[in-house]
Structures are given as C-alpha cells and as structure tokens.
Phi, psi and omega in degrees: 000137179288161182289326183226134172262132175073199182257159174301128184199141178298128183075021181300145173265027180311314186284342182235013181305317181289321179301316176304308180297324179294334185261001175266148175286145179290162176172188184289319185223136176245137172245117174271092194289326173240075194290330177054239180275010169068019174306312180292318178302317180299314176293327173294321173302312183290336178288329185072019187277340183227142181290324180230147177227125172258123183253115185238143170203136179299332169271091189298347177297322189293304182299323180299317182295325175299310179298313180299326182287323177297321182286358175085020178288331187248116175223157183302317180295323181282338184232061187272356188284148180281139175256115184282167179301318183294317178297320179301305182306321183288327190246353185307325184267352182244330175254107186300319183291322179291313182303320185273309186287338183245022179245155181286129179059024177061027185270354179065014184236319182247145185299140190293326185250138175294161184293329178295336181249355188303317182294320181289320179295322176295323178296318181291320175298318178293328177296326180283313185252002187284190187303318185303311183287331176295323177292320179293331176297321177295318176296328175303316174303318179294316178299319181301321183279353181276187180261028186235073184288341178290319180297319181291322178297320179292322178300311184297322174297319178300316181296317174302313181292326175298316183290318180297319181296315180295311190277329180251330181273334182256305186204134185276133175263102182298320182298318183291320179299320182285326178291323172297329176291324178290322181300321184295340177283350181302127176088005175308123185290152172097007182302333182291343178270003180263144169233133184266137175225146181221063185231168171298142184311324187286350180253006183289137180274119189256113184288151181305132179075007175300150174260124182257125174243127184240130174236064188291162168308131180294146183303131178086008181243157169254116186245086178052236182289352185262018179300134186085016182298138181270094187294320187294319180294319178303311184294324176297327177285317183292331177300334183268356189264159178251150180054050181250140176222135191232127173278135170191170172281312179216150180221161174305157188291347179275001173261145183260126174279112184277317180197168184205157170204159186273139170219162182264127177237151181247139176283124175302330189283314185235002176068016179281143180268138178227153177268139178222151176260109175272126184236160176243124181245160169225176179261177182295328178301301186297316178298324176293328175290340181272350181272000000 
C-alpha cells in the first residue's frame, strides 16, 4: 500500500481511499465525479476492480496533473525553481503544478507561505537547490564517471542527508514535500485505463452500468476551486442517478447510509486534530436495486 494516495489536495480522501474503494461495487467503469487530488482514482487503479476509470473535475488541471505525474513529468530535479508570490498569482490558474504545490492548504488559490516566513522559506529553498549544491552536483557527475562508485554513492547519500536535514530538521518546506508527492506517483500501473474529463458533474457522459463515486464539497464548507458550490442542485441530480455512491458526513433522510468510519481531520486555522465520522451514502434507486 502506498504511503499516500493521489496528490496533496484540500479535502483529500487519501487516508480513507482504500476503504472507499473496498466498499464500491466492481464493474466495467468507475467514474470519479469530483476527482480533486485523485486519491480514490489512485486506490481504484491499484485495486483492479474496474476495466476503465473516468476521472472528472471541473478544474481540468487536476486530472491532467495526476496523469502527467504518473508519466514522470514532475520531479524534484526537474522543478527546483522558487516560485514567488507574484509568479504564483500569475500562474495559479494555468499551471497545475504551481497552483497545487505552491498554495496554502492545497487550495490552489492562496500563496503557500505567509509574508512573515517567506524570506526564511526562500533561504531554505536556495540552501537545497542553490549554487552550492549545484556545484556539488557537478562534482557528483565527475565522481560518477570515475572508477570510484563507492565514493559517488557516499556523495549521493550526503546530498540526500543534507536535503533531509534542511527541510525536516530545521524548517519544513511544504512546497518541496508536495512536489515529492507528485514524484512518488511516477509509474503507478494502469494509466492506460484512465480517461480524463473536465466538465460539470451534470454533463458527464455516463456509460451503461457505470459506478459513480462522488466526493463533492461538503455542505457548509469552502473547498478550493468549488467555493460557492450549489449543494441543493447536486442532491437533485444525485437522486436521479443509478449506481451512485457519495462521501459526506451527513445527508438528507431520503439518502441511505451504507457504511461509515471515523477519521482524524486537522483544522487549517489552528492545526488542531478532530474526530469526524466519514460515511458513504447512496440514493433510493441504487439501494432499491440491491434489495
């Protein structure tokens, strides 16, 4: 089991992705209707329960970023540059990697670092990727080409230890951590079974017999790009669907609670841990078909 499912994302189902997938019925096609950070899609790929998986999000950058990460586009070595506050504001809606890795609380809207810590974070970033380490990198290439493989291995270990010490021992660089999480997705099997969609949930083309999994913004919350989400409209749509399964804390009484589990959530405001009961619901149509 991977340490993390999917990408860093506000409201991610990373911690319960496997539990969700285990409780969904197998079939030909799974549609991850609000894929977000693609944690459930990631777990679904590894499960082998579906021949095809459609990953949809009205913010089409997210499913594309997930596929690109699997294909190895995003690595720490390929994206070492510091992104300024001004650059983030300019590119957050067009560059998915910048929008996600450099935003506060994974919301793709606000810059990741507060102004009081921005200079310190930049200094740490430069310590990891600045000229000193780049010069060491050139020595590393020389050592690699020499007849001293043990020396080169010691150099590689030194560089890793230096990075770990700076980023974890002194001050955590969240932007680096998120980029590393994208890098860890490289090579996830089954990418050929994925189809990307970027439409409103009500416009998705649903193949016959498809299983719909929905993780909409929870009622009463502000969730990144979905701020102002119309819950009432979604519920009216969900009531008409077949084979639909919805993650929520609570839903209206005409929906059926299939299963539940407790999870720990952290408040972005004060970092306090809280317990919440996460549930999987379905509508009367789907529940009736199972009886």
